[in-house]
C-alpha positions in Angstrom: 84.2 277.6 96.8 84.4 279.2 93.3 85.4 277.0 90.4 88.5 277.6 88.3 86.2 279.0 85.5 84.6 281.5 87.9 88.0 282.5 89.2 89.3 283.1 85.6 86.2 285.3 84.9 86.8 287.4 88.0 90.5 287.8 87.1 89.6 288.9 83.6 87.3 291.5 85.1 90.1 292.9 87.2 92.4 292.9 84.2 89.9 295.0 82.2 89.6 297.5 85.1 93.4 297.8 85.2 93.7 298.0 81.4 95.8 294.7 81.4 95.6 292.3 78.4 97.6 289.4 79.9 98.7 288.3 83.3 101.6 286.0 84.2 101.3 284.0 87.4 104.3 281.9 88.5 104.4 279.3 91.3 106.7 281.4 93.5 106.6 283.6 96.6 108.2 287.0 97.6 111.2 285.2 99.1 112.3 283.1 96.1 111.5 280.0 98.1 111.5 276.4 96.9 108.5 275.6 99.2 105.9 278.3 99.7 103.2 279.1 102.2 99.6 278.4 101.1 98.9 282.2 101.1 101.1 282.6 98.1 100.0 279.7 96.0 98.5 282.0 93.4 99.2 279.8 90.4 97.6 276.8 92.1 94.5 278.9 93.0 93.9 280.3 89.6 94.6 277.1 87.6 94.2 274.1 90.0 97.7 272.8 89.1 99.8 272.1 92.1 103.1 270.8 90.6 106.3 272.3 91.9 107.2 273.8 88.5 104.8 275.7 86.3 103.6 279.2 85.2 100.1 280.2 84.4 99.3 282.8 81.8 95.9 284.4 81.4 94.8 286.7 78.5 91.3 288.1 78.0 90.5 285.2 75.7 92.8 282.4 76.6 94.5 280.6 79.6 97.5 278.4 79.4 100.0 276.7 81.8 103.6 275.9 81.1 105.3 273.0 82.8 108.0 270.5 82.1 107.9 266.8 81.3 107.8 265.7 84.9 104.2 267.1 85.1 102.7 266.5 81.7 100.4 263.7 83.0 99.5 265.6 86.2 99.0 268.8 84.3 96.6 267.2 81.8 94.6 265.7 84.6 94.4 268.8 86.8 93.7 271.3 84.0 90.9 269.2 82.4 87.7 271.3 82.3 89.3 274.5 83.7 89.7 276.5 80.6 93.5 276.2 80.8 95.5 274.7 78.0 98.6 272.6 78.9 101.8 273.9 77.3 104.4 271.2 77.3 107.8 272.9 77.8 110.8 271.5 75.9 108.8 270.1 73.0 109.7 271.7 69.6 106.1 272.8 68.9 105.7 274.6 72.2 106.4 278.3 72.2 107.9 279.8 75.4 105.7 282.2 77.4 106.8 285.6 76.0 106.9 284.6 72.3 103.5 283.0 72.8 102.1 286.3 74.3 103.5 288.1 71.3 101.3 286.0 69.1 98.2 286.7 71.3 98.5 290.4 71.9 98.6 293.6 69.8 101.5 296.0 69.9 101.2 298.3 73.0 98.9 296.0 75.0 100.0 295.7 78.7 101.1 292.6 80.5 100.6 292.6 84.3 102.6 290.7 86.9 102.7 290.7 90.7 106.1 292.2 91.4 106.3 290.4 94.7 106.5 287.1 92.8 109.4 287.9 90.4 113.0 288.6 91.3 114.6 291.9 90.2 116.7 290.0 87.7 113.8 288.0 86.3 111.5 291.0 86.0 114.3 292.9 84.2 114.9 290.1 81.7 111.1 289.9 80.9 110.8 293.6 80.5 113.8 293.7 78.1 112.4 290.8 75.9 108.9 292.2 75.9 110.2 295.6 74.6 111.2 293.7 71.4 107.5 293.0 70.9 106.4 296.5 72.1 104.5 294.9 75.0 104.8 297.0 78.2 105.3 295.1 81.5 103.3 296.5 84.4 103.6 295.8 88.2 100.1 295.1 89.4 98.9 292.6 92.0 95.7 291.4 90.4 95.2 288.1 92.2 94.8 289.9 95.6 91.9 291.8 94.1 90.0 288.6 93.3 91.3 286.0 95.8 89.9 287.4 99.0 87.4 285.5 101.2 89.0 282.1 101.1 92.6 283.1 100.9 94.7 281.4 103.6 96.4 283.8 106.0 100.2 284.0 106.3 101.5 281.7 109.0 101.7 283.1 112.5 103.8 280.3 113.9 106.3 281.5 116.5 109.9 281.0 115.5 112.6 279.8 117.9 116.2 280.5 118.7 118.8 278.2 117.1 121.3 277.7 119.9 124.9 278.6 119.3 125.9 275.1 120.4 124.4 274.0 117.0 125.1 277.1 114.9 128.7 277.5 116.0 128.8 281.3 115.6 126.7 283.9 117.5 124.8 286.5 115.6 127.1 289.4 116.5 130.0 287.5 114.9 128.0 286.8 111.7 126.9 290.4 111.5 130.6 291.5 111.7 131.4 289.2 108.8 128.5 290.5 106.8 129.3 294.1 107.4 132.8 293.4 106.0 131.3 292.0 102.9 128.9 295.0 102.5 131.9 297.3 102.8 133.8 295.3 100.1 130.8 295.7 97.8 131.0 299.5 98.3 127.5 299.6 99.8 126.0 301.1 102.9 123.0 298.8 103.4 122.0 295.3 102.5 118.4 294.1 102.0 117.7 290.4 102.6 114.6 288.5 101.5 115.7 284.8 101.2 114.3 283.1 104.3 117.2 280.7 104.8 119.7 283.6 104.6 117.8 285.4 107.3 117.5 282.3 109.5 121.2 281.6 109.2 122.2 285.3 109.9 120.0 285.7 113.0 120.3 282.1 114.3 116.6 281.5 114.2 114.5 278.7 112.8 110.7 278.2 112.2 108.1 276.0 110.6 106.2 278.3 108.2 106.8 276.1 105.1 107.1 272.4 104.4 110.5 270.8 104.9 112.6 274.0 105.4 112.8 275.2 109.0 112.4 278.9 108.3 110.2 281.8 109.4 108.7 284.4 107.1 110.6 287.6 107.4 112.7 290.3 105.7 115.9 291.8 107.1 118.1 294.9 106.6 121.7 295.4 107.7 123.9 298.5 107.6 126.9 299.6 109.6 124.9 300.6 112.7 121.9 298.4 112.9 120.4 295.1 111.9 116.6 294.8 111.6 114.3 291.8 111.4 110.9 292.6 109.8 108.5 290.0 111.1 104.8 289.7 112.1 104.9 290.6 115.8 102.5 287.7 116.5 105.3 285.4 115.8 107.4 286.7 118.7 107.6 285.4 122.2 109.2 287.0 125.2 112.3 284.8 124.9 112.8 285.5 121.2 112.4 289.3 121.7 114.9 289.2 124.5 117.3 287.1 122.5 117.2 289.4 119.5 117.7 292.5 121.6 120.7 290.8 123.2 122.1 290.1 119.7 121.7 293.8 118.8 118.9 293.0 116.3 116.0 295.5 116.1 112.4 294.4 115.4 109.8 295.9 113.0 106.6 294.6 111.5 106.8 292.5 108.3 105.4 295.1 105.9 107.4 297.9 107.4 110.3 296.9 105.1 108.6 299.0 102.4 108.5 302.2 104.4 112.1 301.7 105.6 113.3 301.3 102.0 111.4 304.3 100.8 113.0 306.4 103.5 116.6 305.4 102.6 118.8 308.5 102.0 119.4 309.4 98.4 123.1 309.0 98.8 122.9 305.4 100.1 124.4 302.6 98.1 122.1 299.6 98.4 123.4 296.0 98.0 120.8 293.6 96.7 120.9 290.1 95.4 118.9 290.6 92.2 118.3 286.8 91.8 116.5 286.7 95.1 115.2 290.2 96.0 111.6 290.6 94.6 110.8 293.4 92.2 108.3 294.9 94.6 111.0 295.6 97.3 113.3 297.0 94.6 110.6 299.5 93.5 110.4 300.8 97.1 114.1 301.8 97.0 114.4 305.5 96.1 115.5 305.9 92.4 118.3 308.2 93.5 120.0 305.4 95.5 122.9 303.5 93.9 122.2 299.9 93.4 124.9 297.2 93.8 123.5 294.0 92.4 125.6 291.0 93.4 125.2 287.5 95.0 124.1 287.7 98.6 127.2 287.7 100.9 125.1 285.6 103.4 124.5 283.1 100.6 128.2 282.6 100.3 129.0 282.8 104.0 126.5 280.2 105.0 127.7 277.7 102.3 131.0 277.3 104.2 130.2 275.3 107.3 132.1 275.9 110.6 133.4 273.0 112.7 130.5 273.1 115.1 128.1 272.7 112.1 130.2 269.9 110.6 130.3 268.0 113.9 126.5 268.2 114.0 126.2 267.0 110.4 128.4 264.0 111.2 126.2 263.1 114.1 123.1 263.5 111.9 124.5 261.1 109.3 125.0 258.4 111.9 121.5 258.8 113.3 120.2 258.7 109.7 122.1 255.6 108.9 120.8 253.8 112.1 117.2 254.7 111.1 117.8 253.5 107.5 119.3 250.3 108.8 116.2 249.6 110.9 113.9 250.6 108.0 115.6 248.3 105.4 115.5 245.3 107.9 111.8 245.9 108.2 111.4 246.2 104.5 113.1 242.9 103.8 111.0 241.2 106.4 107.7 242.5 105.0 108.1 242.9 101.2 107.2 239.3 100.4 103.7 239.6 101.9 102.8 242.0 99.0 101.0 244.5 101.2 103.6 247.3 101.0 103.2 250.4 98.8 105.3 253.4 97.9 103.3 255.6 100.3 103.3 253.1 103.2 107.1 252.5 103.1 107.6 256.3 103.0 105.5 256.6 106.2 107.4 253.8 107.9 110.7 255.4 107.1 109.5 258.6 108.7 108.5 256.6 111.7 112.0 255.1 112.1 113.7 258.5 111.6 111.4 260.2 114.1 112.7 258.1 116.9 116.2 259.6 116.5 117.3 262.3 118.9 116.8 265.9 117.7 114.6 264.8 114.8 112.5 267.7 113.5 111.0 266.4 110.2 111.8 265.4 106.7 114.1 267.6 104.6 111.9 267.0 101.5 109.1 264.7 100.4 110.4 261.1 100.1 110.8 259.8 96.6 109.9 256.1 96.7 109.9 255.0 93.1 109.3 251.3 92.5 110.1 249.8 89.1 109.1 252.2 86.4 108.3 255.0 88.9 112.0 255.1 89.8 112.7 256.4 86.3 110.6 259.6 87.1 113.4 261.7 88.6 111.1 263.8 90.9 108.4 261.2 91.4 106.0 261.6 94.3 103.6 258.9 95.0 99.9 259.9 95.1 96.9 257.7 96.2 96.3 257.2 92.4 99.9 256.2 91.5 100.8 254.4 94.8 102.4 251.2 93.5 102.5 247.9 95.3 106.1 246.9 96.3 106.8 243.3 95.2 109.9 241.1 95.8 111.1 241.8 92.3 112.6 244.6 90.2 114.3 247.7 91.7 113.3 250.3 94.3 114.7 253.8 94.3 114.4 255.6 97.6 115.5 259.2 97.9 114.9 260.7 101.3 116.3 263.0 104.0 115.8 264.4 107.5 116.0 267.6 109.4 117.8 267.2 112.7 118.7 270.1 115.0 122.3 268.9 114.3 122.1 269.0 110.5 120.3 268.1 107.3 120.5 264.8 105.5 119.8 263.6 101.9 120.5 260.1 100.7 119.4 257.9 97.8 119.7 254.2 97.7 118.6 251.9 94.9 118.1 248.3 95.9 117.2 245.1 94.2 114.1 243.5 95.7 114.5 240.4 93.5 117.1 238.9 91.1 118.5 241.8 89.0 119.0 241.4 85.3 122.4 241.7 83.6 121.4 245.1 82.2 120.3 246.4 85.6 123.7 245.4 87.0 125.5 247.0 84.2 123.6 250.3 84.5 124.0 250.3 88.3 127.7 249.6 88.2 128.3 252.4 85.7 126.4 254.8 88.0 128.5 253.5 90.9 131.7 254.1 89.0 130.7 257.7 88.5 129.9 258.1 92.1 133.3 256.7 93.2 135.1 258.8 90.6 133.6 262.0 92.1 134.0 260.8 95.7 137.7 260.2 95.2 138.5 263.4 93.1 141.5 265.5 94.1 141.4 269.0 92.5 143.2 272.3 92.8 141.7 275.2 94.8 139.6 277.4 92.5 137.9 274.5 90.7 134.3 274.9 89.8 131.6 272.1 90.1 131.1 272.1 86.3 134.7 271.1 85.9 134.2 267.9 88.0 130.8 266.9 86.6 132.4 264.7 83.9 133.9 262.4 86.5 130.4 261.3 87.5 129.2 260.8 83.9 132.2 259.3 82.0 131.4 255.6 82.7 127.9 256.3 81.4 129.0 258.5 78.4 131.4 255.8 77.3 128.3 253.7 76.5 126.3 256.7 75.2 124.2 256.8 78.4 123.4 259.9 80.5 121.1 261.4 83.1 119.2 264.7 82.8 119.7 266.2 86.2 122.6 267.8 88.1 125.2 265.6 89.8 125.3 267.6 93.0 123.6 270.4 95.0 124.6 272.3 98.1 123.0 271.3 101.4 122.2 273.6 104.3 122.8 273.0 108.1 119.4 272.4 109.6 118.2 274.6 106.7 117.3 274.0 103.0 118.3 270.6 101.6 118.8 272.4 98.3 121.3 275.3 99.0 123.7 277.2 96.9 125.7 278.8 95.6 127.8 275.7 94.9 126.8 272.8 92.7 128.1 270.1 90.5 126.4 270.0 87.1 127.1 270.5 83.4 125.8 274.1 83.4 128.5 276.7 84.1 128.5 278.2 87.6 131.3 280.6 88.5 131.3 279.6 92.2 134.4 277.7 93.2 134.3 274.8 95.6 135.7 275.8 99.0 136.6 273.8 102.2 133.5 273.6 104.4 131.0 273.3 101.5 128.6 270.3 101.6 127.4 268.9 98.2 125.5 265.9 97.1 127.1 263.2 94.9 124.2 261.6 93.0 124.7 260.3 89.5 121.9 258.3 88.1 120.5 256.3 85.2 116.9 256.0 84.1 115.1 253.7 81.7 111.6 255.0 81.1 108.8 252.7 82.4 111.3 250.1 83.6 113.5 251.3 86.5 115.6 254.2 87.8 119.0 254.1 89.5 120.6 256.8 91.7 123.3 256.5 94.3 123.5 259.6 96.5 125.8 260.5 99.4 126.6 263.9 100.8 130.3 264.9 100.5 132.3 267.7 102.2 135.1 269.7 100.6 138.3 269.4 102.7 141.9 270.3 102.1 144.0 267.5 100.5 147.6 268.6 100.1 149.6 271.7 99.4 152.4 271.3 96.8 154.6 273.5 94.6 151.6 273.6 92.3 149.3 275.1 94.9 146.6 273.9 97.4 144.6 270.8 96.4 141.2 269.8 97.7 139.3 266.6 98.0 136.0 265.2 99.3 135.0 263.6 102.7 132.0 261.3 102.3 129.6 262.1 105.1 126.8 259.7 104.5 126.9 256.2 106.1 124.7 253.4 104.7 125.5 250.3 102.6 125.4 250.5 98.8 123.6 247.4 97.4 126.1 244.8 96.4 123.5 242.6 94.6 123.3 245.2 91.8 127.0 245.3 91.1 128.8 243.6 88.2 132.2 243.3 89.8 133.9 242.7 86.5 133.2 246.3 85.5 135.1 247.7 88.5 138.8 248.5 88.8 140.8 247.4 91.7 140.9 250.9 93.0 137.1 251.2 92.8 136.7 247.9 94.7 139.1 249.1 97.4 137.1 252.3 97.8 133.8 250.3 98.0 135.2 248.0 100.6 136.8 250.8 102.6 133.5 252.8 102.5 131.6 249.8 103.8 134.1 249.3 106.6 133.5 252.9 107.7 129.7 252.4 107.4 129.9 249.4 109.8 132.2 251.1 112.3 130.1 254.2 112.3 126.6 252.7 112.6 127.2 249.5 114.7 127.6 251.2 118.1 124.0 252.4 117.7 122.5 249.0 116.8 121.5 245.9 118.7 123.0 242.5 118.0 120.5 241.5 115.4 120.8 244.8 113.5 124.6 244.6 113.6 124.5 241.1 112.1 122.3 242.4 109.2 124.6 245.4 108.7 127.7 243.2 108.7 126.2 241.1 105.9 125.5 244.2 103.9 129.1 245.4 104.4 130.9 242.2 103.4 133.7 242.9 101.0 133.1 242.6 97.3 
């Protein structure tokens, strides 16, 4: 296997042959996925850095990798001796990638990128900025010229039909809804590249990437036909027959390029420029009219139907039962001092796996003990794997994929006697969680307008957290799903009945502990008055919130009533699935404040 230094040398030779002076290599794939197949891990291959966020840049003389504060330590370790310099994003002294390139290159020198790895929008933004420096941007796949012999193949895993008894709507019905949206956009054809959009539209699921049950494919829909572009080796007799029955045509994965090139010149093509990769865009004839707008499927799938919601509610109960058994086990074994962050994550997986229709985790479990809990996206490694002791605080953020639905829950628990400061911090987070859970708001409200509810109790004491308050969640799909969210950044998408969002305010003290309380919530109608339709949230997640970390004096009567009512519903929902010993444990956890 070649070293990073050898790979860099080969890449630079390819750059010279193609008259390229710099190459930008992101950690993405052609489908704008959060989790990507090994075949597309180009940034990791060229640099050795495998964090979830980071971009490598190679010039003929230098190599550098940009990542954020979550990965400063990991980056410095993995890049040591590779020839790559770690560029710490967010620090005042760190230039961003394009201004840095302007300091390294001469006017007119070319910058190459693989157009499959950048969305149409991202490519256009780069091209515009680089023109200011007179640095031309060129579409060229250089990595494929040098990463050959040991490059992993694309997954050939067969996909499966996602039964309508779980999905709620057949494909023909979804296609009819989509075609209405294409018509509204004044377009004649829509190109899909996001794997979860395709999975939802065609009611199929797969296992080509970690955590998200998707299959690698493209799709195209117009008024007459719907096509799935997929490796034929991924098909079985039953999936072929199913798609034919649903009026979906089949074509090979790479045939999407030829199909786009052959579109009539008078065709108006709808694309989601935030998702569609630049390579596919370049295949569309220049004479075609481009309609660049948010994917209609992105919006349609965010609003869950009643069948999907029934499945999600079943999943939440199964998840709560598994968590009950896990935390009983944790309490029984923590005093021995043999547990670690990794071992408890594995045990939680074991408890979840025994539940009906369990498929896997919805993301890698974040088990952060003590100071590790303050690292928002912490993932334990064999080097960092902390021993769990009967003291301090444990933050456990985890989720499951069931055929019925996707779960995501965070609980922060005291493993010993909490300090007054820990209780104060925790209770302020809880106050924000309750404020959002109980919000009533007019139809047309955006998530950014509600974000303050989750932060006010913290802001009142000049405290804050640096992540969003809520993300959308898919139905047996991606645990991070849009377009809705609740965060400080402006997002024009309004919250609509049927949307599922997380409610997860937090509070983090570096090197000491982290606190986050996360439930999933569902937008439902509240009341219609002379002032219009109002909406509210239904809390979907069922598991106790740790009473030992609460300073009751900081809570209002209304907050105490919500807390007690929530725990009453937790007990009523979970107890039928538990044995007598487990019910007794749960009853104690759900005692009123």
